[in-house]
MIDOSE-1310 file (N, C-alpha, C; in nm, 2 decimals, decimal comma, always signed):
residues 191
xxxx	+5,06/+11,77/+8,92/+5,20/+11,79/+8,91/+5,24/+11,81/+9,07; +5,36/+11,75/+9,03/+5,43/+11,68/+9,17/+5,56/+11,80/+9,19; +5,60/+11,79/+9,28/+5,70/+11,88/+9,37/+5,83/+11,85/+9,41; +5,91/+11,83/+9,38/+6,04/+11,85/+9,43/+6,03/+11,79/+9,59
xxxx	+6,08/+11,74/+9,66/+6,14/+11,79/+9,73/+6,26/+11,72/+9,81; +6,31/+11,85/+9,94/+6,48/+11,81/+9,87/+6,48/+11,71/+9,99; +6,59/+11,58/+10,00/+6,59/+11,48/+10,13/+6,78/+11,52/+10,18; +6,82/+11,48/+10,25/+6,94/+11,49/+10,26/+6,98/+11,31/+10,25
xxxx	+7,11/+11,34/+10,24/+7,20/+11,19/+10,17/+7,31/+11,18/+10,27; +7,37/+11,09/+10,29/+7,53/+11,16/+10,35/+7,61/+11,11/+10,25; +7,72/+11,16/+10,19/+7,80/+11,05/+10,12/+7,94/+11,12/+10,09; +8,02/+11,02/+10,08/+8,21/+11,08/+10,02/+8,14/+11,13/+9,95
xxxx	+8,32/+11,26/+9,93/+8,30/+11,36/+9,85/+8,42/+11,24/+9,72; +8,41/+11,24/+9,67/+8,54/+11,16/+9,52/+8,68/+11,21/+9,58; +8,69/+11,39/+9,56/+8,82/+11,46/+9,54/+8,84/+11,45/+9,71; +8,76/+11,45/+9,81/+8,86/+11,36/+9,92/+8,89/+11,24/+9,96
xxxx	+8,82/+11,15/+9,90/+8,87/+11,04/+9,89/+8,97/+10,99/+9,81; +9,04/+11,14/+9,73/+9,18/+11,07/+9,67/+9,24/+11,14/+9,71; +9,25/+11,21/+9,74/+9,34/+11,32/+9,88/+9,37/+11,25/+9,98; +9,28/+11,15/+10,09/+9,35/+11,05/+10,16/+9,37/+10,94/+10,11
xxxx	+9,36/+10,87/+9,99/+9,47/+10,76/+9,96/+9,59/+10,79/+9,91; +9,56/+10,99/+9,86/+9,72/+10,98/+9,81/+9,77/+11,02/+9,92; +9,77/+11,04/+10,05/+9,84/+11,06/+10,18/+9,84/+10,91/+10,18; +9,78/+10,90/+10,19/+9,80/+10,68/+10,19/+9,95/+10,64/+10,17
xxxx	+9,91/+10,65/+10,05/+10,01/+10,56/+9,95/+10,15/+10,68/+9,91; +10,07/+10,82/+9,99/+10,29/+10,85/+9,98/+10,33/+10,79/+10,13; +10,25/+10,74/+10,22/+10,32/+10,74/+10,36/+10,39/+10,64/+10,35; +10,36/+10,53/+10,27/+10,31/+10,37/+10,29/+10,51/+10,34/+10,27
xxxx	+10,63/+10,40/+10,17/+10,72/+10,36/+10,19/+10,79/+10,39/+10,33; +10,73/+10,52/+10,38/+10,79/+10,53/+10,45/+10,74/+10,48/+10,61; +10,63/+10,43/+10,59/+10,63/+10,38/+10,71/+10,62/+10,16/+10,69; +10,69/+10,21/+10,53/+10,79/+10,02/+10,57/+10,87/+9,99/+10,61
xxxx	+10,96/+10,12/+10,57/+11,10/+10,18/+10,62/+11,07/+10,16/+10,77; +10,99/+10,26/+10,83/+11,00/+10,21/+10,99/+11,02/+10,04/+11,04; +10,90/+10,00/+11,02/+10,87/+9,90/+11,00/+11,01/+9,78/+10,98; +11,06/+9,79/+10,86/+11,16/+9,68/+10,86/+11,29/+9,76/+11,02
xxxx	+11,31/+9,88/+11,02/+11,37/+9,95/+11,08/+11,36/+9,89/+11,27; +11,25/+9,84/+11,31/+11,21/+9,76/+11,40/+11,27/+9,66/+11,44; +11,28/+9,55/+11,26/+11,38/+9,47/+11,34/+11,49/+9,46/+11,33; +11,53/+9,60/+11,29/+11,71/+9,63/+11,23/+11,74/+9,63/+11,37
xxxx	+11,63/+9,70/+11,51/+11,67/+9,79/+11,59/+11,71/+9,63/+11,68; +11,64/+9,53/+11,66/+11,61/+9,42/+11,71/+11,74/+9,33/+11,74; +11,77/+9,33/+11,60/+11,93/+9,27/+11,54/+12,02/+9,31/+11,60; +12,06/+9,44/+11,59/+12,21/+9,54/+11,65/+12,18/+9,51/+11,75
xxxx	+12,06/+9,59/+11,89/+12,11/+9,52/+11,99/+12,16/+9,41/+12,02; +12,10/+9,27/+11,91/+12,23/+9,13/+11,95/+12,35/+9,14/+11,91; +12,37/+9,31/+11,89/+12,55/+9,26/+11,83/+12,55/+9,23/+11,67; +12,45/+9,24/+11,59/+12,45/+9,19/+11,45/+12,39/+9,32/+11,35
xxxx	+12,46/+9,30/+11,23/+12,44/+9,37/+11,16/+12,31/+9,37/+11,09; +12,21/+9,50/+11,09/+12,13/+9,42/+11,01/+12,11/+9,56/+10,88; +12,07/+9,48/+10,79/+12,06/+9,55/+10,60/+11,92/+9,59/+10,58; +11,88/+9,65/+10,59/+11,71/+9,69/+10,49/+11,73/+9,75/+10,31
xxxx	+11,58/+9,62/+10,29/+11,54/+9,75/+10,14/+11,40/+9,71/+10,18; +11,38/+9,85/+10,09/+11,22/+9,84/+10,08/+11,22/+9,90/+9,97; +11,06/+9,84/+9,87/+11,05/+9,85/+9,78/+10,92/+9,91/+9,75; +10,81/+9,84/+9,66/+10,70/+9,94/+9,63/+10,62/+9,83/+9,67
xxxx	+10,66/+9,66/+9,68/+10,59/+9,51/+9,70/+10,63/+9,54/+9,91; +10,67/+9,61/+9,96/+10,67/+9,58/+10,08/+10,85/+9,62/+10,12; +10,91/+9,56/+10,22/+11,03/+9,56/+10,28/+11,16/+9,43/+10,30; +11,27/+9,45/+10,35/+11,28/+9,31/+10,46/+11,43/+9,37/+10,49
xxxx	+11,44/+9,33/+10,60/+11,53/+9,32/+10,69/+11,60/+9,17/+10,67; +11,77/+9,22/+10,66/+11,84/+9,05/+10,67/+11,91/+9,12/+10,80; +11,92/+9,01/+10,87/+12,04/+9,00/+11,03/+12,11/+8,96/+10,99; +12,26/+8,97/+10,97/+12,40/+8,92/+10,97/+12,45/+8,88/+11,09
xxxx	+12,37/+8,75/+11,13/+12,35/+8,63/+11,29/+12,26/+8,62/+11,33; +12,27/+8,53/+11,48/+12,15/+8,45/+11,53/+12,11/+8,60/+11,62; +12,01/+8,57/+11,61/+11,88/+8,66/+11,72/+11,85/+8,57/+11,84; +11,91/+8,67/+11,91/+11,86/+8,57/+12,07/+11,72/+8,57/+12,14
xxxx	+11,65/+8,65/+12,02/+11,46/+8,65/+12,13/+11,43/+8,69/+11,94; +11,40/+8,58/+11,92/+11,34/+8,57/+11,80/+11,18/+8,63/+11,79; +11,10/+8,59/+11,93/+10,98/+8,64/+11,87/+11,02/+8,80/+11,87; +11,08/+8,87/+11,97/+11,11/+9,00/+11,99/+11,16/+9,08/+11,81
xxxx	+11,24/+8,94/+11,75/+11,21/+9,03/+11,61/+11,15/+9,04/+11,54; +11,07/+8,92/+11,52/+10,97/+8,89/+11,47/+10,84/+9,03/+11,52; +10,80/+9,09/+11,61/+10,70/+9,19/+11,69/+10,78/+9,29/+11,62; +10,83/+9,33/+11,66/+10,88/+9,49/+11,68/+10,90/+9,58/+11,52
xxxx	+10,90/+9,52/+11,49/+10,84/+9,53/+11,33/+10,75/+9,66/+11,27; +10,62/+9,55/+11,32/+10,51/+9,66/+11,34/+10,45/+9,68/+11,40; +10,48/+9,67/+11,48/+10,47/+9,75/+11,64/+10,51/+9,83/+11,69; +10,66/+9,89/+11,56/+10,76/+10,03/+11,61/+10,64/+10,09/+11,50
xxxx	+10,64/+10,06/+11,40/+10,51/+10,12/+11,28/+10,37/+10,16/+11,32; +10,30/+10,03/+11,36/+10,17/+10,04/+11,37/+10,20/+10,17/+11,57; +10,28/+10,20/+11,65/+10,25/+10,25/+11,79/+10,26/+10,40/+11,70; +10,36/+10,41/+11,60/+10,45/+10,52/+11,57/+10,24/+10,57/+11,48
xxxx	+10,22/+10,55/+11,39/+10,08/+10,56/+11,31/+10,01/+10,59/+11,42; +9,97/+10,54/+11,46/+9,81/+10,51/+11,56/+9,86/+10,63/+11,64; +10,00/+10,67/+11,69/+9,99/+10,76/+11,81/+10,01/+10,88/+11,72; +10,01/+10,89/+11,60/+10,00/+11,03/+11,50/+9,89/+11,09/+11,50
xxxx	+9,79/+10,91/+11,45/+9,66/+11,00/+11,38/+9,58/+11,02/+11,51; +9,61/+10,92/+11,62/+9,51/+11,03/+11,70/+9,50/+11,14/+11,77; +9,66/+11,15/+11,77/+9,67/+11,32/+11,83/+9,61/+11,35/+11,71; +9,73/+11,36/+11,61/+9,61/+11,49/+11,52/+9,43/+11,48/+11,55
xxxx	+9,42/+11,39/+11,58/+9,26/+11,36/+11,59/+9,22/+11,40/+11,69; +9,28/+11,44/+11,83/+9,21/+11,46/+11,98/+9,28/+11,65/+11,95; +9,44/+11,67/+11,90/+9,46/+11,79/+11,89/+9,41/+11,85/+11,77; +9,33/+11,88/+11,70/+9,32/+11,92/+11,49/+9,37/+11,98/+11,54
xxxx	+9,50/+12,05/+11,39/+9,63/+12,17/+11,40/+9,48/+12,31/+11,39; +9,58/+12,39/+11,49/+9,53/+12,52/+11,59/+9,51/+12,60/+11,43; +9,65/+12,58/+11,31/+9,60/+12,63/+11,21/+9,47/+12,62/+11,14; +9,38/+12,70/+11,07/+9,26/+12,73/+11,01/+9,25/+12,75/+10,86
xxxx	+9,24/+12,65/+10,82/+9,26/+12,66/+10,69/+9,14/+12,70/+10,61; +9,09/+12,81/+10,54/+8,99/+12,85/+10,50/+8,96/+12,88/+10,37; +8,85/+12,83/+10,29/+8,85/+12,85/+10,14/+8,70/+13,02/+10,22; +8,75/+13,07/+10,10/+8,68/+13,21/+10,12/+8,53/+13,21/+9,99
xxxx	+8,41/+13,26/+9,98/+8,40/+13,23/+9,84/+8,37/+13,36/+9,86; +8,26/+13,48/+9,76/+8,23/+13,60/+9,75/+8,16/+13,57/+9,62; +8,04/+13,61/+9,68/+7,87/+13,63/+9,60/+7,86/+13,74/+9,57; +7,80/+13,80/+9,45/+7,72/+13,96/+9,46/+7,64/+13,88/+9,40
xxxx	+7,50/+13,97/+9,45/+7,40/+13,92/+9,38/+7,32/+14,09/+9,43; +7,25/+14,10/+9,31/+7,18/+14,23/+9,25/+7,03/+14,18/+9,26; +6,99/+14,30/+9,38/+6,86/+14,29/+9,39/+6,78/+14,44/+9,41; +6,67/+14,43/+9,32/+6,63/+14,59/+9,35/+6,71/+14,68/+9,32
xxxx	+6,81/+14,72/+9,22/+6,92/+14,77/+9,14/+7,04/+14,82/+9,24; +7,01/+14,71/+9,42/+7,13/+14,72/+9,45/+7,24/+14,63/+9,54; +7,34/+14,59/+9,51/+7,44/+14,53/+9,55/+7,48/+14,48/+9,62; +7,40/+14,29/+9,68/+7,51/+14,29/+9,77/+7,55/+14,22/+9,79
xxxx	+7,69/+14,18/+9,88/+7,84/+14,12/+9,86/+7,76/+14,00/+9,97; +7,82/+13,91/+9,97/+7,81/+13,76/+10,06/+7,88/+13,73/+10,04; +7,99/+13,66/+10,20/+8,08/+13,62/+10,19/+8,03/+13,48/+10,22; +8,11/+13,39/+10,20/+8,09/+13,25/+10,31/+8,20/+13,17/+10,29
xxxx	+8,22/+13,13/+10,40/+8,37/+13,08/+10,46/+8,36/+12,94/+10,54; +8,43/+12,85/+10,44/+8,47/+12,71/+10,48/+8,61/+12,68/+10,53; +8,59/+12,57/+10,62/+8,67/+12,55/+10,70/+8,72/+12,40/+10,62; +8,85/+12,42/+10,61/+8,92/+12,30/+10,49/+8,94/+12,18/+10,63
xxxx	+8,86/+12,08/+10,65/+8,93/+12,04/+10,76/+9,04/+11,87/+10,71; +8,98/+11,89/+10,59/+9,11/+11,72/+10,53/+9,19/+11,82/+10,55; +9,24/+11,91/+10,58/+9,38/+11,94/+10,65/+9,47/+11,81/+10,73; +9,34/+11,78/+10,86/+9,40/+11,67/+10,93/+9,32/+11,59/+10,90
xxxx	+9,21/+11,57/+10,91/+9,14/+11,47/+10,82/+9,21/+11,35/+10,70; +9,29/+11,39/+10,62/+9,36/+11,32/+10,53/+9,48/+11,26/+10,61; +9,55/+11,34/+10,67/+9,67/+11,26/+10,72/+9,59/+11,16/+10,90; +9,44/+11,24/+10,92/+9,45/+11,11/+11,04/+9,44/+11,03/+11,02
xxxx	+9,36/+10,99/+10,92/+9,26/+10,88/+10,79/+9,46/+10,80/+10,80; +9,45/+10,83/+10,68/+9,59/+10,75/+10,63/+9,66/+10,73/+10,73; +9,73/+10,73/+10,83/+9,82/+10,73/+10,92/+9,74/+10,63/+11,05; +9,61/+10,62/+11,06/+9,56/+10,55/+11,14/+9,51/+10,47/+11,07
xxxx	+9,49/+10,43/+10,99/+9,49/+10,33/+10,89/+9,63/+10,23/+10,87; +9,76/+10,31/+10,83/+9,87/+10,25/+10,85/+9,92/+10,20/+10,95; +9,87/+10,27/+11,04/+9,94/+10,25/+11,20/+9,84/+10,12/+11,20; +9,71/+10,05/+11,23/+9,61/+9,94/+11,26/+9,65/+9,85/+11,16
xxxx	+9,76/+9,84/+11,06/+9,73/+9,79/+11,00/+9,88/+9,66/+10,99; +9,97/+9,79/+11,07/+10,11/+9,74/+11,10/+10,12/+9,64/+11,25; +10,01/+9,75/+11,31/+9,98/+9,62/+11,42/+9,92/+9,49/+11,47; +9,80/+9,54/+11,32/+9,77/+9,37/+11,30/+9,89/+9,23/+11,26
xxxx	+10,00/+9,34/+11,20/+10,10/+9,24/+11,09/+10,15/+9,24/+11,16; +10,21/+9,32/+11,33/+10,28/+9,27/+11,37/+10,24/+9,14/+11,52; +10,10/+9,10/+11,53/+10,08/+9,01/+11,53/+10,08/+8,87/+11,47; +10,03/+8,94/+11,37/+10,07/+8,81/+11,24/+10,22/+8,77/+11,25
xxxx	+10,27/+8,82/+11,20/+10,41/+8,80/+11,24/+10,43/+8,74/+11,36; +10,45/+8,77/+11,46/+10,46/+8,71/+11,59/+10,45/+8,54/+11,58; +10,26/+8,52/+11,58/+10,22/+8,43/+11,57/+10,19/+8,38/+11,55; +10,20/+8,41/+11,36/+10,16/+8,24/+11,22/+10,27/+8,23/+11,20
xxxx	+10,32/+8,14/+11,21/+10,45/+8,04/+11,12/+10,44/+8,05/+11,04; +10,32/+8,07/+10,96/+10,33/+8,09/+10,83/+10,32/+8,17/+10,70; +10,40/+8,28/+10,80/+10,41/+8,44/+10,77/+10,47/+8,43/+10,64; +10,59/+8,36/+10,63/+10,67/+8,32/+10,55/+10,64/+8,23/+10,41
xxxx	+10,60/+8,17/+10,45/+10,58/+8,07/+10,35/+10,45/+8,13/+10,31; +10,37/+8,17/+10,37/+10,22/+8,21/+10,27/+10,23/+8,31/+10,29; +10,36/+8,40/+10,25/+10,29/+8,56/+10,23/+10,22/+8,61/+10,16; +10,22/+8,56/+10,05/+10,08/+8,62/+9,94/+9,91/+8,62/+10,04
xxxx	+9,92/+8,52/+10,08/+9,80/+8,52/+10,16/+9,76/+8,60/+10,26; +9,89/+8,60/+10,38/+9,88/+8,67/+10,41/+9,83/+8,86/+10,39; +9,95/+8,85/+10,28/+9,95/+9,01/+10,19/+9,81/+9,03/+10,22; +9,69/+9,00/+10,13/+9,56/+9,00/+10,16/+9,51/+8,96/+10,24
xxxx	+9,48/+8,93/+10,33/+9,47/+8,94/+10,42/+9,43/+9,06/+10,49; +9,58/+9,09/+10,51/+9,61/+9,25/+10,52/+9,53/+9,36/+10,45; +9,56/+9,35/+10,33/+9,52/+9,49/+10,29/+9,34/+9,46/+10,26; +9,26/+9,33/+10,26/+9,14/+9,36/+10,29/+9,11/+9,46/+10,44
xxxx	+9,21/+9,43/+10,55/+9,17/+9,49/+10,68/+9,23/+9,60/+10,64; +9,35/+9,71/+10,62/+9,33/+9,83/+10,57/+9,26/+9,85/+10,48; +9,13/+9,81/+10,38/+9,09/+9,83/+10,28/+8,97/+9,88/+10,37; +8,92/+9,76/+10,49/+8,82/+9,81/+10,54/+8,84/+9,92/+10,66
xxxx	+8,97/+9,94/+10,74/+9,04/+10,03/+10,80/+8,99/+10,18/+10,72; +9,08/+10,17/+10,63/+9,03/+10,30/+10,56/+8,93/+10,34/+10,51; +8,77/+10,24/+10,45/+8,66/+10,28/+10,47/+8,61/+10,37/+10,58; +8,60/+10,26/+10,67/+8,55/+10,30/+10,76/+8,60/+10,44/+10,80
xxxx	+8,70/+10,48/+10,80/+8,76/+10,62/+10,90/+8,69/+10,68/+10,77; +8,67/+10,70/+10,71/+8,62/+10,75/+10,57/+8,46/+10,73/+10,61; +8,42/+10,66/+10,60/+8,25/+10,67/+10,66/+8,22/+10,72/+10,78; +8,29/+10,71/+10,84/+8,28/+10,80/+11,01/+8,32/+10,93/+11,04
xxxx	+8,40/+10,98/+10,92/+8,50/+11,11/+11,00/+8,48/+11,17/+10,87; +8,45/+11,12/+10,77/+8,43/+11,29/+10,64/+8,30/+11,26/+10,59; +8,17/+11,18/+10,60/+8,04/+11,23/+10,53/+7,97/+11,33/+10,48; +8,02/+11,39/+10,42/+7,92/+11,55/+10,41/+7,75/+11,49/+10,38
xxxx	+7,67/+11,58/+10,48/+7,53/+11,55/+10,40/+7,50/+11,60/+10,27; +7,48/+11,53/+10,21/+7,38/+11,69/+10,12/+7,28/+11,66/+10,00; +7,21/+11,75/+10,00/+7,04/+11,74/+9,97/+7,03/+11,78/+9,86; +6,90/+11,65/+9,82/+6,88/+11,52/+9,69/+6,77/+11,63/+9,64
xxx	+6,72/+11,62/+9,53/+6,55/+11,66/+9,54/+6,52/+11,54/+9,44; +6,46/+11,51/+9,51/+6,32/+11,36/+9,51/+6,24/+11,39/+9,42; +6,19/+11,35/+9,31/+6,03/+11,36/+9,25/+5,92/+11,29/+9,38
């Protein structure tokens, strides 16, 4: 008869992935507006009026007037949102919140007529990791978007293609950050 050997494997926790995705999607409209505000700032700096609209598919900024520096106008949205997102994400990573959120589990064991009380504490690091992963992903996506908007003339004529590329980049960034920073070692029994 073979005995089961414990084997360690690193896995992602579905609940934690869901929490990170929830934070990511909650922050998307905020950063879409921030992105459009970056374009609007350049427009307003030229003495024009700007009109921002944001919906589930992204956002647009209408500049009522001519922009003296089209390059600055194109790159400003992604740069503003990208710098804010990655800066806050990196700040969360460097200075993890000082508030320690812990989960305490108490287990009572009865051994030889005596009751033993065992407490185990688990630090809930998802408090800083979920915003870190979401913000860094969004920030990196906006920085790539800034480059695409500024240098790819086909951005506005082939927006669907560029959106697919950006979605892929954000997916890879999100998954990479989850794998690097949130995998847990799980013991499995193997026959």
